[in-house]
C-alpha positions in Angstrom: 1.3 60.2 -17.2 0.8 59.0 -20.8 4.6 58.8 -21.3 5.0 56.6 -18.2 2.3 54.3 -19.4 3.9 54.0 -22.8 7.3 53.2 -21.3 5.7 50.6 -19.1 3.8 49.0 -22.0 7.1 48.9 -24.0 8.9 47.1 -21.1 6.0 44.7 -20.8 6.1 43.9 -24.5 9.9 43.2 -24.3 9.3 41.0 -21.3 6.6 39.0 -23.0 8.7 38.6 -26.2 11.5 37.3 -24.1 9.3 34.7 -22.5 8.0 33.7 -25.9 11.6 33.2 -27.2 12.6 31.3 -24.1 9.5 29.1 -24.4 10.3 28.5 -28.1 13.9 27.5 -27.2 12.7 25.2 -24.5 10.2 23.5 -26.8 12.8 23.1 -29.5 15.2 21.6 -26.9 12.5 19.2 -25.6 11.7 18.1 -29.2 15.3 17.5 -29.8 15.6 15.5 -26.6 12.5 13.5 -27.6 13.9 12.8 -31.0 17.1 11.6 -29.4 15.2 9.5 -27.0 13.2 7.9 -29.8 16.4 7.0 -31.6 17.3 4.6 -28.8 16.8 1.0 -29.7 18.0 -2.4 -28.7 17.6 -4.9 -25.9 18.7 -4.9 -22.3 18.7 -8.1 -20.2 18.6 -8.5 -16.4 18.5 -11.5 -14.1 19.0 -12.2 -10.4 17.8 -11.2 -7.0 14.1 -11.7 -6.1 14.6 -8.6 -3.8 15.1 -6.3 -6.8 12.8 -8.0 -9.3 9.6 -6.0 -8.7 11.4 -2.7 -8.9 13.4 -3.7 -11.9 10.2 -4.7 -13.7 8.7 -1.3 -12.9 11.8 0.4 -14.3 11.7 -1.7 -17.4 8.1 -0.7 -18.0 8.6 3.0 -17.6 11.9 3.0 -19.6 10.2 1.2 -22.5 7.4 3.8 -22.5 10.0 6.5 -23.0 11.9 4.5 -25.6 9.4 2.3 -27.6 12.2 0.7 -29.7 13.9 -0.6 -26.5 13.1 -4.0 -25.0 14.1 -4.6 -21.3 13.8 -8.3 -20.2 13.9 -9.0 -16.5 14.0 -12.5 -14.9 14.3 -13.5 -11.2 16.4 -16.5 -10.0 18.3 -15.3 -6.9 21.3 -13.0 -6.3 23.8 -15.8 -7.0 22.3 -16.4 -10.5 22.4 -12.6 -11.1 26.1 -12.4 -10.3 27.0 -15.5 -12.3 25.0 -14.4 -15.4 26.5 -10.9 -15.2 30.1 -12.1 -14.9 29.6 -14.6 -17.8 28.0 -11.9 -19.9 24.8 -13.9 -20.3 22.9 -10.8 -19.3 23.8 -7.1 -19.4 23.0 -6.6 -15.7 22.6 -8.8 -12.7 20.3 -7.9 -9.8 22.3 -8.3 -6.6 21.1 -8.0 -3.0 24.2 -8.4 -0.9 27.7 -6.8 -0.8 30.0 -7.6 -3.7 32.7 -9.9 -2.3 36.5 -9.4 -2.9 36.4 -12.7 -4.9 33.6 -11.3 -7.2 35.5 -8.1 -7.6 38.6 -10.1 -8.6 36.5 -11.7 -11.3 35.7 -8.3 -12.7 32.4 -7.5 -11.0 31.4 -3.8 -11.4 28.3 -2.5 -9.5 26.2 0.5 -8.5 23.7 0.8 -5.7 20.2 1.6 -7.0 17.8 1.2 -4.1 17.5 -0.1 -0.5 15.2 -2.6 1.2 15.2 -5.1 4.1 14.7 -8.7 5.0 11.9 -9.3 7.6 11.2 -12.3 9.8 7.8 -13.7 8.7 5.3 -16.0 10.4 1.9 -17.4 9.6 -1.0 -15.1 10.5 -2.5 -18.0 12.6 0.7 -18.6 14.6 -0.3 -20.3 17.9 1.3 -17.6 20.0 0.7 -14.6 17.7 -0.5 -12.2 20.4 2.5 -12.9 22.6 4.9 -12.4 19.7 3.3 -9.1 18.8 3.6 -7.9 22.4 7.1 -9.2 23.2 8.8 -9.7 19.8 12.0 -11.7 19.5 15.5 -10.6 20.1 18.4 -11.2 17.8 19.7 -13.9 20.1 16.3 -15.7 20.0 16.4 -15.6 16.2 20.0 -17.0 16.4 18.7 -19.8 18.6 16.0 -20.6 16.1 17.9 -20.4 12.8 21.5 -21.2 13.9 21.9 -23.1 17.2 18.4 -24.6 17.1 18.1 -24.3 20.9 14.6 -22.9 20.5 12.5 -25.8 19.2 8.9 -24.8 20.4 6.9 -21.6 20.3 6.6 -21.9 24.0 10.4 -21.5 24.3 10.2 -18.6 22.0 7.8 -16.5 24.0 8.3 -18.0 27.5 5.0 -19.9 28.0 4.0 -23.6 28.2 3.1 -24.1 24.5 4.6 -27.4 23.2 3.8 -26.5 19.6 6.9 -27.3 17.5 8.5 -24.5 15.6 9.2 -25.1 11.9 11.9 -22.9 10.4 12.2 -22.2 6.7 15.3 -21.0 4.9 16.4 -20.5 1.3 17.8 -23.4 -0.8 19.1 -21.0 -3.5 22.1 -18.7 -3.2 20.5 -15.4 -2.4 21.0 -12.0 -0.7 18.0 -12.4 1.6 19.5 -15.5 3.4 23.0 -13.9 3.4 21.8 -10.7 5.0 19.6 -12.6 7.5 22.5 -14.8 8.5 24.8 -11.8 8.7 22.3 -10.1 11.1 22.6 -13.3 13.3 26.0 -12.5 14.7 27.8 -12.4 11.4 26.9 -15.9 10.1 26.7 -17.0 6.5 23.8 -18.5 4.5 25.3 -22.0 4.9 24.9 -21.7 8.7 21.2 -21.2 8.6 19.1 -24.2 9.8 15.7 -25.2 8.6 13.9 -26.6 5.6 15.4 -25.1 2.4 12.9 -23.6 0.0 13.6 -22.1 -3.4 13.0 -18.4 -3.9 11.3 -15.6 -2.0 7.8 -16.7 -3.2 8.6 -20.2 -2.1 9.5 -19.2 1.5 6.4 -16.9 1.7 4.1 -19.8 0.5 5.7 -22.3 2.9 5.1 -20.0 5.9 1.6 -19.2 4.7 0.8 -22.9 4.6 2.3 -23.7 8.0 0.8 -22.2 11.1 3.9 -23.2 13.1 6.3 -21.8 10.5 8.8 -19.0 10.6 10.9 -17.7 7.7 12.3 -14.5 6.3 11.4 -12.5 3.3 12.3 -9.4 1.3 10.0 -6.5 1.9 8.2 -6.7 -1.4 7.1 -10.3 -0.7 5.7 -9.4 2.7 3.6 -6.4 1.8 1.1 -6.0 -1.0 2.0 -3.2 -3.3 -1.5 -1.8 -3.9 -2.7 -1.8 -0.3 0.7 -1.4 1.4 -0.5 -3.9 4.0 0.8 -7.4 4.9 -0.3 -10.2 2.5 -3.1 -12.3 3.7 -1.9 -15.4 5.6 1.4 -13.8 6.6 2.6 -11.6 9.5 5.8 -10.1 10.7 7.7 -10.9 13.9 8.6 -7.5 15.5 12.3 -7.4 16.6 12.9 -6.5 20.2 15.8 -4.2 19.4 16.7 -3.1 22.9 16.1 -6.5 24.5 13.7 -5.4 27.2 11.2 -8.1 26.6 8.5 -5.9 25.1 7.9 -4.1 21.8 8.1 -0.4 22.6 6.3 2.2 20.5 9.4 3.2 18.6 10.0 -0.5 17.7 6.5 -1.1 16.4 6.7 0.0 12.8 5.4 -3.1 10.9 1.8 -2.1 10.3 2.3 -0.9 6.7 5.0 -1.0 4.0 5.5 2.7 4.3 6.1 2.5 8.1 8.8 -0.1 7.6 10.4 2.0 4.7 10.5 5.0 7.0 12.2 2.9 9.7 14.8 1.7 7.2 15.4 5.2 6.0 15.8 6.5 9.5 18.1 3.7 10.6 15.6 2.3 13.1 15.5 -1.1 11.4 18.9 -2.7 11.7 21.3 -3.0 8.8 21.8 -5.9 8.1 19.1 -7.2 7.5 18.4 -3.9 5.8 20.8 -3.5 2.8 21.6 -1.8 -0.4 20.5 -3.4 -3.7 22.8 -3.4 -6.7 23.0 -3.8 -10.4 26.2 -5.6 -11.4 28.0 -6.4 -14.6 31.2 -8.0 -15.8 33.2 -4.9 -16.0 32.0 -1.4 -16.5 29.2 -1.5 -19.1 30.4 -0.3 -22.5 27.0 -0.6 -24.3 25.6 3.0 -24.6 22.0 1.8 -24.2 22.8 0.1 -20.9 24.7 3.2 -19.8 21.7 5.3 -20.6 19.4 2.9 -18.7 21.6 3.1 -15.6 21.8 6.9 -15.7 18.0 7.0 -16.0 17.6 4.7 -13.0 19.8 6.9 -10.9 17.9 10.1 -11.9 14.3 10.0 -13.2 13.9 6.4 -12.3 14.2 7.1 -8.6 10.7 8.5 -8.7 9.4 4.9 -8.9 11.4 3.5 -6.0 9.1 4.5 -3.1 6.0 3.6 -5.1 7.4 0.1 -5.7 8.0 -0.4 -2.0 11.7 0.4 -1.7 13.9 3.2 -0.1 15.6 5.7 -2.4 19.3 6.0 -2.7 20.4 9.1 -0.8 21.4 12.1 -3.0 25.0 12.1 -1.9 25.3 8.4 -2.8 23.6 9.0 -6.2 26.5 11.4 -7.0 29.0 8.7 -6.2 27.2 6.1 -8.2 26.9 8.4 -11.3 30.6 9.0 -11.1 31.2 5.3 -11.6 29.4 5.6 -15.0 31.1 8.8 -16.2 
């Protein structure tokens, strides 16, 4: 019996020593990685889409915490500005919220998908026919007749009652992904086809709708829902889309109560695409700057943990692999 105990103790000692050596190796490796991380220094600049701006700011903050000698500057201005700045090398990366066109590719545009979100139709929380809108929603054709053909001019026409209250549509005056995707949802149209009063920027459209009880517009997800509460911003509401065209919002079409409900609908494909879409970081050719490459690889790996928190949908694992291959 004593002999068995002795053998057991010896095995246990070897096992514990192995764990100690492994722990020591891991600690040494982590220290080396930390040292390497701290050696990173320099500046990264981003500009472009309002849709990606909140998430890009979050990524910048977290990356700078890991690498104190790195500065990441992020500025909004619309997807068009992001692409222009990237192609002209004014910034390292452009934030882009629509598909990269063949013309942009011909000019040397390089891109990776980094997250996903959606454009939502927005109205004032005091809309004169709010209850009917919530119950019936609007079909794609109705949105077409508001923003493209302008056949629907009153809220009574929109919901099928006698209301004579005029409808005031707001669109974007700046070249942007939100307007491009909303127009594309409306039977393949382009931003230039959208009718309504042009307003600059996502915040501008949200403010215009918030100030106008009769107004309707469209906004990126992050400008409709408040990040901390995950609920719709005060003064705004969302027009539910009658996806099957039966004249009523069915339970599986009613997913606008919170940001997380909408995100789940996007992820599951319940919310149509467009106006749901991938969001990109673009540059004029494949980035050669090692710091920028490191930042992009981090975004596609550890940086994905901040995507949901910031109100976006993560890139699917199989797509992450494809995007990383573009960098390697």
